[in-house]
CHARMM-style PDB file with segment names, atoms N, HN, CA, C and O in Angstrom:
ATOM      1  N   MET     1     121.093 162.824  84.624  1.00  0.00      PROA
ATOM      2  CA  MET     1     121.176 163.231  82.758  1.00  0.00      PROA
ATOM      3  C   MET     1     122.634 163.775  82.538  1.00  0.00      PROA
ATOM      4  O   MET     1     123.361 163.135  81.778  1.00  0.00      PROA
ATOM      5  N   VAL     2     123.067 164.797  83.086  1.00  0.00      PROA
ATOM      6  HN  VAL     2     122.477 165.317  83.703  1.00  0.00      PROA
ATOM      7  CA  VAL     2     124.223 165.138  82.891  1.00  0.00      PROA
ATOM      8  C   VAL     2     125.664 163.784  83.010  1.00  0.00      PROA
ATOM      9  O   VAL     2     126.869 164.005  82.888  1.00  0.00      PROA
ATOM     10  N   ASP     3     125.147 162.765  83.213  1.00  0.00      PROA
ATOM     11  HN  ASP     3     124.168 162.586  83.312  1.00  0.00      PROA
ATOM     12  CA  ASP     3     126.328 161.533  84.074  1.00  0.00      PROA
ATOM     13  C   ASP     3     125.964 160.659  82.769  1.00  0.00      PROA
ATOM     14  O   ASP     3     126.502 159.553  82.713  1.00  0.00      PROA
ATOM     15  N   ASP     4     125.295 160.954  81.941  1.00  0.00      PROA
ATOM     16  HN  ASP     4     124.858 161.852  81.986  1.00  0.00      PROA
ATOM     17  CA  ASP     4     125.237 160.152  81.010  1.00  0.00      PROA
ATOM     18  C   ASP     4     125.670 160.543  79.909  1.00  0.00      PROA
ATOM     19  O   ASP     4     125.444 161.607  79.333  1.00  0.00      PROA
ATOM     20  N   PRO     5     126.605 159.267  79.454  1.00  0.00      PROA
ATOM     21  CA  PRO     5     127.878 159.454  78.277  1.00  0.00      PROA
ATOM     22  C   PRO     5     127.375 159.523  77.411  1.00  0.00      PROA
ATOM     23  O   PRO     5     128.161 159.993  76.588  1.00  0.00      PROA
ATOM     24  N   LEU     6     126.110 159.276  76.815  1.00  0.00      PROA
ATOM     25  HN  LEU     6     125.472 158.894  77.483  1.00  0.00      PROA
ATOM     26  CA  LEU     6     125.309 159.500  75.224  1.00  0.00      PROA
ATOM     27  C   LEU     6     124.916 160.906  75.432  1.00  0.00      PROA
ATOM     28  O   LEU     6     124.671 161.505  74.385  1.00  0.00      PROA
ATOM     29  N   TYR     7     124.814 161.469  76.338  1.00  0.00      PROA
ATOM     30  HN  TYR     7     125.013 160.982  77.189  1.00  0.00      PROA
ATOM     31  CA  TYR     7     124.089 162.955  76.219  1.00  0.00      PROA
ATOM     32  C   TYR     7     125.554 163.453  75.678  1.00  0.00      PROA
ATOM     33  O   TYR     7     125.555 163.878  74.523  1.00  0.00      PROA
ATOM     34  N   TYR     8     126.684 163.448  76.317  1.00  0.00      PROA
ATOM     35  HN  TYR     8     126.683 163.103  77.255  1.00  0.00      PROA
ATOM     36  CA  TYR     8     127.781 163.736  75.740  1.00  0.00      PROA
ATOM     37  C   TYR     8     128.187 163.732  74.669  1.00  0.00      PROA
ATOM     38  O   TYR     8     128.769 164.690  74.161  1.00  0.00      PROA
ATOM     39  N   ILE     9     127.893 162.335  73.947  1.00  0.00      PROA
ATOM     40  HN  ILE     9     127.420 161.556  74.359  1.00  0.00      PROA
ATOM     41  CA  ILE     9     128.322 161.958  72.739  1.00  0.00      PROA
ATOM     42  C   ILE     9     126.890 162.555  72.080  1.00  0.00      PROA
ATOM     43  O   ILE     9     127.365 162.543  70.945  1.00  0.00      PROA
ATOM     44  N   VAL    10     125.870 162.938  71.917  1.00  0.00      PROA
ATOM     45  HN  VAL    10     125.485 162.949  72.839  1.00  0.00      PROA
ATOM     46  CA  VAL    10     124.937 164.095  71.289  1.00  0.00      PROA
ATOM     47  C   VAL    10     125.441 164.812  70.998  1.00  0.00      PROA
ATOM     48  O   VAL    10     125.737 165.044  69.826  1.00  0.00      PROA
ATOM     49  N   ILE    11     125.867 165.726  72.370  1.00  0.00      PROA
ATOM     50  HN  ILE    11     125.626 165.537  73.322  1.00  0.00      PROA
ATOM     51  CA  ILE    11     126.305 167.475  72.593  1.00  0.00      PROA
ATOM     52  C   ILE    11     128.099 167.424  71.188  1.00  0.00      PROA
ATOM     53  O   ILE    11     128.532 168.209  70.344  1.00  0.00      PROA
ATOM     54  N   PHE    12     128.414 166.433  71.564  1.00  0.00      PROA
ATOM     55  HN  PHE    12     128.062 165.796  72.250  1.00  0.00      PROA
ATOM     56  CA  PHE    12     129.263 166.426  71.069  1.00  0.00      PROA
ATOM     57  C   PHE    12     129.555 166.289  69.095  1.00  0.00      PROA
ATOM     58  O   PHE    12     130.259 166.900  68.291  1.00  0.00      PROA
ATOM     59  N   SER    13     128.498 165.063  69.006  1.00  0.00      PROA
ATOM     60  HN  SER    13     127.926 164.567  69.659  1.00  0.00      PROA
ATOM     61  CA  SER    13     128.212 165.739  67.110  1.00  0.00      PROA
ATOM     62  C   SER    13     127.465 166.318  66.669  1.00  0.00      PROA
ATOM     63  O   SER    13     127.461 166.364  65.439  1.00  0.00      PROA
ATOM     64  N   ILE    14     126.373 167.114  67.469  1.00  0.00      PROA
ATOM     65  HN  ILE    14     126.377 167.077  68.469  1.00  0.00      PROA
ATOM     66  CA  ILE    14     125.645 168.174  67.190  1.00  0.00      PROA
ATOM     67  C   ILE    14     127.049 169.376  66.831  1.00  0.00      PROA
ATOM     68  O   ILE    14     127.110 169.997  65.770  1.00  0.00      PROA
ATOM     69  N   LEU    15     128.211 169.521  68.098  1.00  0.00      PROA
ATOM     70  HN  LEU    15     128.161 169.016  68.960  1.00  0.00      PROA
ATOM     71  CA  LEU    15     128.974 170.613  67.899  1.00  0.00      PROA
ATOM     72  C   LEU    15     129.930 170.048  66.230  1.00  0.00      PROA
ATOM     73  O   LEU    15     130.403 170.762  65.345  1.00  0.00      PROA
ATOM     74  N   VAL    16     129.911 168.704  66.340  1.00  0.00      PROA
ATOM     75  HN  VAL    16     129.526 168.125  67.058  1.00  0.00      PROA
ATOM     76  CA  VAL    16     130.785 168.476  64.580  1.00  0.00      PROA
ATOM     77  C   VAL    16     129.755 168.928  63.500  1.00  0.00      PROA
ATOM     78  O   VAL    16     130.280 169.333  62.462  1.00  0.00      PROA
ATOM     79  N   VAL    17     128.465 168.939  63.536  1.00  0.00      PROA
ATOM     80  HN  VAL    17     128.039 168.610  64.378  1.00  0.00      PROA
ATOM     81  CA  VAL    17     127.673 169.812  62.334  1.00  0.00      PROA
ATOM     82  C   VAL    17     127.871 170.904  62.660  1.00  0.00      PROA
ATOM     83  O   VAL    17     128.189 171.796  61.874  1.00  0.00      PROA
ATOM     84  N   PHE    18     127.787 170.982  63.343  1.00  0.00      PROA
ATOM     85  HN  PHE    18     127.529 170.257  63.981  1.00  0.00      PROA
ATOM     86  CA  PHE    18     128.031 173.097  63.609  1.00  0.00      PROA
ATOM     87  C   PHE    18     129.555 173.993  62.834  1.00  0.00      PROA
ATOM     88  O   PHE    18     129.583 175.045  62.195  1.00  0.00      PROA
ATOM     89  N   VAL    19     130.679 173.054  63.226  1.00  0.00      PROA
ATOM     90  HN  VAL    19     130.656 172.199  63.745  1.00  0.00      PROA
ATOM     91  CA  VAL    19     131.756 173.269  62.593  1.00  0.00      PROA
ATOM     92  C   VAL    19     131.882 172.635  61.486  1.00  0.00      PROA
ATOM     93  O   VAL    19     133.080 172.641  61.205  1.00  0.00      PROA
ATOM     94  N   VAL    20     131.267 172.072  60.680  1.00  0.00      PROA
ATOM     95  HN  VAL    20     130.294 172.067  60.908  1.00  0.00      PROA
ATOM     96  CA  VAL    20     131.511 171.510  59.570  1.00  0.00      PROA
ATOM     97  C   VAL    20     130.498 172.653  58.682  1.00  0.00      PROA
ATOM     98  O   VAL    20     131.014 173.222  57.720  1.00  0.00      PROA
ATOM     99  N   LEU    21     129.204 172.926  59.008  1.00  0.00      PROA
ATOM    100  HN  LEU    21     128.785 172.464  59.789  1.00  0.00      PROA
ATOM    101  CA  LEU    21     128.398 173.982  58.867  1.00  0.00      PROA
ATOM    102  C   LEU    21     129.399 175.578  58.181  1.00  0.00      PROA
ATOM    103  O   LEU    21     129.751 176.217  57.189  1.00  0.00      PROA
ATOM    104  N   MET    22     129.421 175.467  59.556  1.00  0.00      PROA
ATOM    105  HN  MET    22     129.135 174.948  60.361  1.00  0.00      PROA
ATOM    106  CA  MET    22     130.681 177.288  59.983  1.00  0.00      PROA
ATOM    107  C   MET    22     132.465 177.252  58.323  1.00  0.00      PROA
ATOM    108  O   MET    22     132.984 178.002  57.496  1.00  0.00      PROA
ATOM    109  N   ILE    23     132.604 175.608  58.939  1.00  0.00      PROA
ATOM    110  HN  ILE    23     132.183 174.998  59.611  1.00  0.00      PROA
ATOM    111  CA  ILE    23     133.855 175.872  57.745  1.00  0.00      PROA
ATOM    112  C   ILE    23     133.079 176.001  56.611  1.00  0.00      PROA
ATOM    113  O   ILE    23     133.311 177.074  56.054  1.00  0.00      PROA
ATOM    114  N   GLY    24     132.138 175.240  55.977  1.00  0.00      PROA
ATOM    115  HN  GLY    24     131.950 174.368  56.430  1.00  0.00      PROA
ATOM    116  CA  GLY    24     131.212 175.143  54.825  1.00  0.00      PROA
ATOM    117  C   GLY    24     131.085 176.598  54.445  1.00  0.00      PROA
ATOM    118  O   GLY    24     131.644 177.018  53.433  1.00  0.00      PROA
ATOM    119  N   LEU    25     129.914 177.867  55.720  1.00  0.00      PROA
ATOM    120  HN  LEU    25     129.460 177.525  56.543  1.00  0.00      PROA
ATOM    121  CA  LEU    25     129.369 178.798  55.161  1.00  0.00      PROA
ATOM    122  C   LEU    25     131.162 179.761  55.075  1.00  0.00      PROA
ATOM    123  O   LEU    25     131.176 180.789  54.397  1.00  0.00      PROA
ATOM    124  N   GLY    26     132.128 179.440  55.588  1.00  0.00      PROA
ATOM    125  HN  GLY    26     132.116 178.606  56.139  1.00  0.00      PROA
ATOM    126  CA  GLY    26     132.798 180.724  55.243  1.00  0.00      PROA
ATOM    127  C   GLY    26     133.316 180.287  54.183  1.00  0.00      PROA
ATOM    128  O   GLY    26     133.658 181.164  53.390  1.00  0.00      PROA
ATOM    129  N   SER    27     133.611 178.584  53.699  1.00  0.00      PROA
ATOM    130  HN  SER    27     133.334 177.872  54.344  1.00  0.00      PROA
ATOM    131  CA  SER    27     134.342 178.800  52.255  1.00  0.00      PROA
ATOM    132  C   SER    27     133.539 179.249  51.387  1.00  0.00      PROA
ATOM    133  O   SER    27     133.922 179.957  50.455  1.00  0.00      PROA
ATOM    134  N   PHE    28     132.175 178.863  51.588  1.00  0.00      PROA
ATOM    135  HN  PHE    28     131.864 178.288  52.344  1.00  0.00      PROA
ATOM    136  CA  PHE    28     131.397 179.587  50.472  1.00  0.00      PROA
ATOM    137  C   PHE    28     131.516 181.147  50.337  1.00  0.00      PROA
ATOM    138  O   PHE    28     132.041 181.593  49.317  1.00  0.00      PROA
ATOM    139  N   THR    29     131.115 181.897  51.189  1.00  0.00      PROA
ATOM    140  HN  THR    29     130.688 181.535  52.017  1.00  0.00      PROA
ATOM    141  CA  THR    29     131.219 183.217  51.679  1.00  0.00      PROA
ATOM    142  C   THR    29     132.688 183.912  50.828  1.00  0.00      PROA
ATOM    143  O   THR    29     132.656 184.751  49.927  1.00  0.00      PROA
ATOM    144  N   LYS    30     133.821 183.318  51.390  1.00  0.00      PROA
ATOM    145  HN  LYS    30     133.847 182.637  52.122  1.00  0.00      PROA
ATOM    146  CA  LYS    30     135.196 183.727  50.626  1.00  0.00      PROA
ATOM    147  C   LYS    30     135.343 183.313  49.332  1.00  0.00      PROA
ATOM    148  O   LYS    30     135.871 184.206  48.669  1.00  0.00      PROA
ATOM    149  N   GLY    31     135.071 182.223  48.625  1.00  0.00      PROA
ATOM    150  HN  GLY    31     134.642 181.498  49.163  1.00  0.00      PROA
ATOM    151  CA  GLY    31     135.003 181.579  47.680  1.00  0.00      PROA
ATOM    152  C   GLY    31     136.363 181.443  46.994  1.00  0.00      PROA
ATOM    153  O   GLY    31     137.169 181.756  47.869  1.00  0.00      PROA
ATOM    154  N   GLY    32     136.923 181.188  46.060  1.00  0.00      PROA
ATOM    155  HN  GLY    32     136.268 180.933  45.349  1.00  0.00      PROA
ATOM    156  CA  GLY    32     138.346 180.917  45.658  1.00  0.00      PROA
ATOM    157  C   GLY    32     138.249 179.721  45.338  1.00  0.00      PROA
ATOM    158  O   GLY    32     137.138 179.207  45.208  1.00  0.00      PROA
ATOM    159  N   ASP    33     139.776 178.796  45.079  1.00  0.00      PROA
ATOM    160  HN  ASP    33     140.679 179.212  45.184  1.00  0.00      PROA
ATOM    161  CA  ASP    33     140.057 177.979  45.361  1.00  0.00      PROA
ATOM    162  C   ASP    33     139.688 176.347  46.134  1.00  0.00      PROA
ATOM    163  O   ASP    33     139.623 175.218  45.646  1.00  0.00      PROA
ATOM    164  N   PHE    34     139.474 176.938  47.731  1.00  0.00      PROA
ATOM    165  HN  PHE    34     139.527 177.855  48.127  1.00  0.00      PROA
ATOM    166  CA  PHE    34     139.160 176.046  48.181  1.00  0.00      PROA
ATOM    167  C   PHE    34     137.735 176.243  48.035  1.00  0.00      PROA
ATOM    168  O   PHE    34     137.154 175.291  47.515  1.00  0.00      PROA
ATOM    169  N   ASN    35     137.204 176.984  48.279  1.00  0.00      PROA
ATOM    170  HN  ASN    35     137.676 177.758  48.702  1.00  0.00      PROA
ATOM    171  CA  ASN    35     135.521 176.615  47.643  1.00  0.00      PROA
ATOM    172  C   ASN    35     135.263 175.710  46.771  1.00  0.00      PROA
ATOM    173  O   ASN    35     134.347 174.907  46.944  1.00  0.00      PROA
ATOM    174  N   ARG    36     136.206 175.706  45.469  1.00  0.00      PROA
ATOM    175  HN  ARG    36     136.951 176.359  45.328  1.00  0.00      PROA
ATOM    176  CA  ARG    36     135.828 175.046  44.140  1.00  0.00      PROA
ATOM    177  C   ARG    36     135.749 173.903  44.686  1.00  0.00      PROA
ATOM    178  O   ARG    36     134.867 173.044  44.672  1.00  0.00      PROA
ATOM    179  N   LYS    37     136.908 173.976  45.245  1.00  0.00      PROA
ATOM    180  HN  LYS    37     137.625 174.674  45.255  1.00  0.00      PROA
ATOM    181  CA  LYS    37     137.913 172.078  45.582  1.00  0.00      PROA
ATOM    182  C   LYS    37     137.013 171.188  46.578  1.00  0.00      PROA
ATOM    183  O   LYS    37     136.656 170.042  46.305  1.00  0.00      PROA
ATOM    184  N   TYR    38     136.616 172.030  48.058  1.00  0.00      PROA
ATOM    185  HN  TYR    38     136.906 172.961  48.281  1.00  0.00      PROA
ATOM    186  CA  TYR    38     136.077 171.562  48.967  1.00  0.00      PROA
ATOM    187  C   TYR    38     134.399 171.083  49.249  1.00  0.00      PROA
ATOM    188  O   TYR    38     133.843 170.141  49.815  1.00  0.00      PROA
ATOM    189  N   ALA    39     133.933 172.419  48.441  1.00  0.00      PROA
ATOM    190  HN  ALA    39     134.385 173.184  47.982  1.00  0.00      PROA
ATOM    191  CA  ALA    39     132.340 172.857  48.572  1.00  0.00      PROA
ATOM    192  C   ALA    39     131.503 171.472  48.564  1.00  0.00      PROA
ATOM    193  O   ALA    39     130.723 171.268  49.495  1.00  0.00      PROA
ATOM    194  N   ASN    40     131.619 170.709  47.741  1.00  0.00      PROA
ATOM    195  HN  ASN    40     132.252 170.874  46.984  1.00  0.00      PROA
ATOM    196  CA  ASN    40     131.095 169.228  47.986  1.00  0.00      PROA
ATOM    197  C   ASN    40     131.477 168.408  48.496  1.00  0.00      PROA
ATOM    198  O   ASN    40     130.681 167.469  48.545  1.00  0.00      PROA
ATOM    199  N   LYS    41     132.856 168.169  49.197  1.00  0.00      PROA
ATOM    200  HN  LYS    41     133.503 168.931  49.157  1.00  0.00      PROA
ATOM    201  CA  LYS    41     133.049 167.504  50.064  1.00  0.00      PROA
ATOM    202  C   LYS    41     132.186 167.966  51.406  1.00  0.00      PROA
ATOM    203  O   LYS    41     131.330 167.222  51.883  1.00  0.00      PROA
ATOM    204  N   LEU    42     132.384 168.798  51.766  1.00  0.00      PROA
ATOM    205  HN  LEU    42     133.080 169.403  51.380  1.00  0.00      PROA
ATOM    206  CA  LEU    42     132.006 169.304  53.474  1.00  0.00      PROA
ATOM    207  C   LEU    42     130.516 169.361  53.089  1.00  0.00      PROA
ATOM    208  O   LEU    42     129.849 169.689  54.070  1.00  0.00      PROA
ATOM    209  N   MET    43     129.853 169.173  52.104  1.00  0.00      PROA
ATOM    210  HN  MET    43     130.395 168.906  51.307  1.00  0.00      PROA
ATOM    211  CA  MET    43     128.360 169.319  52.055  1.00  0.00      PROA
ATOM    212  C   MET    43     128.087 168.031  52.355  1.00  0.00      PROA
ATOM    213  O   MET    43     127.057 167.870  53.010  1.00  0.00      PROA
ATOM    214  N   ARG    44     128.947 166.684  51.955  1.00  0.00      PROA
ATOM    215  HN  ARG    44     129.783 166.815  51.422  1.00  0.00      PROA
ATOM    216  CA  ARG    44     128.555 166.022  52.325  1.00  0.00      PROA
ATOM    217  C   ARG    44     129.067 164.950  53.530  1.00  0.00      PROA
ATOM    218  O   ARG    44     128.581 163.869  53.863  1.00  0.00      PROA
ATOM    219  N   TYR    45     130.375 165.763  54.109  1.00  0.00      PROA
ATOM    220  HN  TYR    45     130.770 166.641  53.839  1.00  0.00      PROA
ATOM    221  CA  TYR    45     130.183 165.333  55.344  1.00  0.00      PROA
ATOM    222  C   TYR    45     129.117 166.255  56.523  1.00  0.00      PROA
ATOM    223  O   TYR    45     128.894 165.903  57.682  1.00  0.00      PROA
ATOM    224  N   ARG    46     128.697 167.215  55.990  1.00  0.00      PROA
ATOM    225  HN  ARG    46     128.879 167.501  55.049  1.00  0.00      PROA
ATOM    226  CA  ARG    46     127.802 168.411  57.082  1.00  0.00      PROA
ATOM    227  C   ARG    46     126.699 167.011  56.938  1.00  0.00      PROA
ATOM    228  O   ARG    46     126.404 166.475  58.007  1.00  0.00      PROA
ATOM    229  N   ILE    47     126.167 166.490  55.804  1.00  0.00      PROA
ATOM    230  HN  ILE    47     126.407 166.925  54.936  1.00  0.00      PROA
ATOM    231  CA  ILE    47     125.016 165.655  55.669  1.00  0.00      PROA
ATOM    232  C   ILE    47     125.092 164.322  56.849  1.00  0.00      PROA
ATOM    233  O   ILE    47     124.392 164.235  57.857  1.00  0.00      PROA
ATOM    234  N   ILE    48     125.852 163.618  56.521  1.00  0.00      PROA
ATOM    235  HN  ILE    48     126.421 163.688  55.702  1.00  0.00      PROA
ATOM    236  CA  ILE    48     126.616 162.587  57.290  1.00  0.00      PROA
ATOM    237  C   ILE    48     126.576 162.686  58.360  1.00  0.00      PROA
ATOM    238  O   ILE    48     126.036 161.818  59.046  1.00  0.00      PROA
ATOM    239  N   ALA    49     127.186 163.885  58.937  1.00  0.00      PROA
ATOM    240  HN  ALA    49     127.624 164.590  58.380  1.00  0.00      PROA
ATOM    241  CA  ALA    49     127.183 164.357  60.445  1.00  0.00      PROA
ATOM    242  C   ALA    49     125.658 164.818  60.645  1.00  0.00      PROA
ATOM    243  O   ALA    49     124.994 164.341  61.566  1.00  0.00      PROA
ATOM    244  N   GLN    50     125.151 165.716  59.796  1.00  0.00      PROA
ATOM    245  HN  GLN    50     125.690 166.103  59.049  1.00  0.00      PROA
ATOM    246  CA  GLN    50     123.628 165.893  60.409  1.00  0.00      PROA
ATOM    247  C   GLN    50     122.685 164.573  60.856  1.00  0.00      PROA
ATOM    248  O   GLN    50     121.727 164.648  61.626  1.00  0.00      PROA
ATOM    249  N   ALA    51     123.244 163.152  60.099  1.00  0.00      PROA
ATOM    250  HN  ALA    51     124.022 163.091  59.474  1.00  0.00      PROA
ATOM    251  CA  ALA    51     122.113 162.089  59.997  1.00  0.00      PROA
ATOM    252  C   ALA    51     122.634 161.247  61.179  1.00  0.00      PROA
ATOM    253  O   ALA    51     121.897 160.470  61.786  1.00  0.00      PROA
ATOM    254  N   VAL    52     124.022 161.444  61.501  1.00  0.00      PROA
ATOM    255  HN  VAL    52     124.621 162.075  61.008  1.00  0.00      PROA
ATOM    256  CA  VAL    52     124.222 160.491  62.945  1.00  0.00      PROA
ATOM    257  C   VAL    52     123.547 161.686  63.530  1.00  0.00      PROA
ATOM    258  O   VAL    52     122.336 161.617  63.739  1.00  0.00      PROA
ATOM    259  N   ALA    53     124.220 162.799  63.819  1.00  0.00      PROA
ATOM    260  HN  ALA    53     125.204 162.855  63.649  1.00  0.00      PROA
ATOM    261  CA  ALA    53     123.588 163.715  65.013  1.00  0.00      PROA
ATOM    262  C   ALA    53     122.141 162.880  65.032  1.00  0.00      PROA
ATOM    263  O   ALA    53     122.034 161.972  65.856  1.00  0.00      PROA
ATOM    264  N   ILE    54     121.060 163.164  64.163  1.00  0.00      PROA
ATOM    265  HN  ILE    54     121.147 163.901  63.493  1.00  0.00      PROA
ATOM    266  CA  ILE    54     119.730 162.640  64.477  1.00  0.00      PROA
ATOM    267  C   ILE    54     119.655 161.470  64.747  1.00  0.00      PROA
ATOM    268  O   ILE    54     118.894 161.286  65.696  1.00  0.00      PROA
ATOM    269  N   GLY    55     120.087 160.591  64.358  1.00  0.00      PROA
ATOM    270  HN  GLY    55     120.705 160.741  63.587  1.00  0.00      PROA
ATOM    271  CA  GLY    55     120.435 159.351  64.731  1.00  0.00      PROA
ATOM    272  C   GLY    55     120.386 158.726  66.508  1.00  0.00      PROA
ATOM    273  O   GLY    55     119.638 157.963  67.119  1.00  0.00      PROA
ATOM    274  N   LEU    56     121.863 159.695  66.933  1.00  0.00      PROA
ATOM    275  HN  LEU    56     122.470 160.315  66.436  1.00  0.00      PROA
ATOM    276  CA  LEU    56     121.962 159.601  68.434  1.00  0.00      PROA
ATOM    277  C   LEU    56     120.990 160.453  69.304  1.00  0.00      PROA
ATOM    278  O   LEU    56     120.766 160.171  70.481  1.00  0.00      PROA
ATOM    279  N   ILE    57     120.308 161.731  68.522  1.00  0.00      PROA
ATOM    280  HN  ILE    57     120.490 161.960  67.565  1.00  0.00      PROA
ATOM    281  CA  ILE    57     119.340 162.347  69.670  1.00  0.00      PROA
ATOM    282  C   ILE    57     117.887 161.327  69.578  1.00  0.00      PROA
ATOM    283  O   ILE    57     117.164 161.203  70.567  1.00  0.00      PROA
ATOM    284  N   LEU    58     117.605 160.687  68.362  1.00  0.00      PROA
ATOM    285  HN  LEU    58     118.191 160.788  67.558  1.00  0.00      PROA
ATOM    286  CA  LEU    58     116.778 159.632  68.759  1.00  0.00      PROA
ATOM    287  C   LEU    58     116.513 158.571  69.609  1.00  0.00      PROA
ATOM    288  O   LEU    58     115.481 158.199  70.166  1.00  0.00      PROA
ATOM    289  N   LEU    59     118.253 157.940  69.592  1.00  0.00      PROA
ATOM    290  HN  LEU    59     119.092 158.242  69.140  1.00  0.00      PROA
ATOM    291  CA  LEU    59     118.444 157.252  70.241  1.00  0.00      PROA
ATOM    292  C   LEU    59     118.511 157.417  71.706  1.00  0.00      PROA
ATOM    293  O   LEU    59     118.089 156.563  72.486  1.00  0.00      PROA
ATOM    294  N   PHE    60     119.055 158.541  72.068  1.00  0.00      PROA
ATOM    295  HN  PHE    60     119.398 159.235  71.435  1.00  0.00      PROA
ATOM    296  CA  PHE    60     119.086 159.379  73.195  1.00  0.00      PROA
ATOM    297  C   PHE    60     117.665 159.369  73.909  1.00  0.00      PROA
ATOM    298  O   PHE    60     117.357 158.942  75.021  1.00  0.00      PROA
ATOM    299  N   VAL    61     116.847 160.013  72.858  1.00  0.00      PROA
ATOM    300  HN  VAL    61     117.098 160.360  71.954  1.00  0.00      PROA
ATOM    301  CA  VAL    61     114.992 160.021  73.231  1.00  0.00      PROA
ATOM    302  C   VAL    61     114.655 158.448  73.480  1.00  0.00      PROA
ATOM    303  O   VAL    61     114.092 158.130  74.528  1.00  0.00      PROA
ATOM    304  N   ILE    62     114.932 157.665  72.706  1.00  0.00      PROA
ATOM    305  HN  ILE    62     115.389 157.923  71.855  1.00  0.00      PROA
ATOM    306  CA  ILE    62     113.820 156.494  73.120  1.00  0.00      PROA
ATOM    307  C   ILE    62     114.651 155.953  74.323  1.00  0.00      PROA
ATOM    308  O   ILE    62     113.925 155.509  75.213  1.00  0.00      PROA
ATOM    309  N   LEU    63     115.688 155.894  74.521  1.00  0.00      PROA
ATOM    310  HN  LEU    63     116.278 156.255  73.799  1.00  0.00      PROA
ATOM    311  CA  LEU    63     116.682 155.172  76.130  1.00  0.00      PROA
ATOM    312  C   LEU    63     115.975 155.814  76.969  1.00  0.00      PROA
ATOM    313  O   LEU    63     115.535 155.132  77.894  1.00  0.00      PROA
ATOM    314  N   ARG    64     115.675 157.065  76.958  1.00  0.00      PROA
ATOM    315  HN  ARG    64     116.032 157.618  76.206  1.00  0.00      PROA
ATOM    316  CA  ARG    64     115.530 158.028  78.259  1.00  0.00      PROA
ATOM    317  C   ARG    64     113.759 158.167  77.975  1.00  0.00      PROA
ATOM    318  O   ARG    64     113.227 159.134  78.520  1.00  0.00      PROA
ATOM    319  N   LYS    65     112.930 157.308  77.210  1.00  0.00      PROA
ATOM    320  HN  LYS    65     113.362 156.522  76.767  1.00  0.00      PROA
ATOM    321  CA  LYS    65     111.608 157.594  77.451  1.00  0.00      PROA
ATOM    322  C   LYS    65     111.307 155.804  78.064  1.00  0.00      PROA
ATOM    323  O   LYS    65     110.305 155.616  78.754  1.00  0.00      PROA
ATOM    324  N   THR    66     112.073 154.829  77.799  1.00  0.00      PROA
ATOM    325  HN  THR    66     112.887 154.981  77.239  1.00  0.00      PROA
ATOM    326  CA  THR    66     112.010 153.233  78.388  1.00  0.00      PROA
ATOM    327  C   THR    66     112.554 153.572  79.334  1.00  0.00      PROA
ATOM    328  O   THR    66     112.091 152.786  80.161  1.00  0.00      PROA
ATOM    329  N   GLY    67     113.652 154.582  80.175  1.00  0.00      PROA
ATOM    330  HN  GLY    67     114.028 155.220  79.504  1.00  0.00      PROA
ATOM    331  CA  GLY    67     114.091 153.949  81.314  1.00  0.00      PROA
ATOM    332  C   GLY    67     115.149 153.694  81.324  1.00  0.00      PROA
ATOM    333  O   GLY    67     115.708 153.694  82.421  1.00  0.00      PROA
ATOM    334  N   ALA    68     115.873 153.378  80.195  1.00  0.00      PROA
ATOM    335  HN  ALA    68     115.419 153.378  79.304  1.00  0.00      PROA
ATOM    336  CA  ALA    68     117.028 152.306  80.539  1.00  0.00      PROA
ATOM    337  C   ALA    68     118.279 153.422  80.706  1.00  0.00      PROA
ATOM    338  OT1 ALA    68     119.415 153.038  80.984  1.00  0.00      PROA
TER     339      ALA     68
END
């Protein structure tokens, strides 16, 4: 499983979600101009990144279940 490139892509997508979430939370707690300007955009990016990550996780599970 560790040699599977899809595994690393899934891990990378999860890390992207985490980074976008942390940037969003940091800007939300700090407030200010950055938060007012980018809060909605960061939320959209997080939702898109989560959807991609979930899709990749499901693909990984389906491919491993079928033995591909």
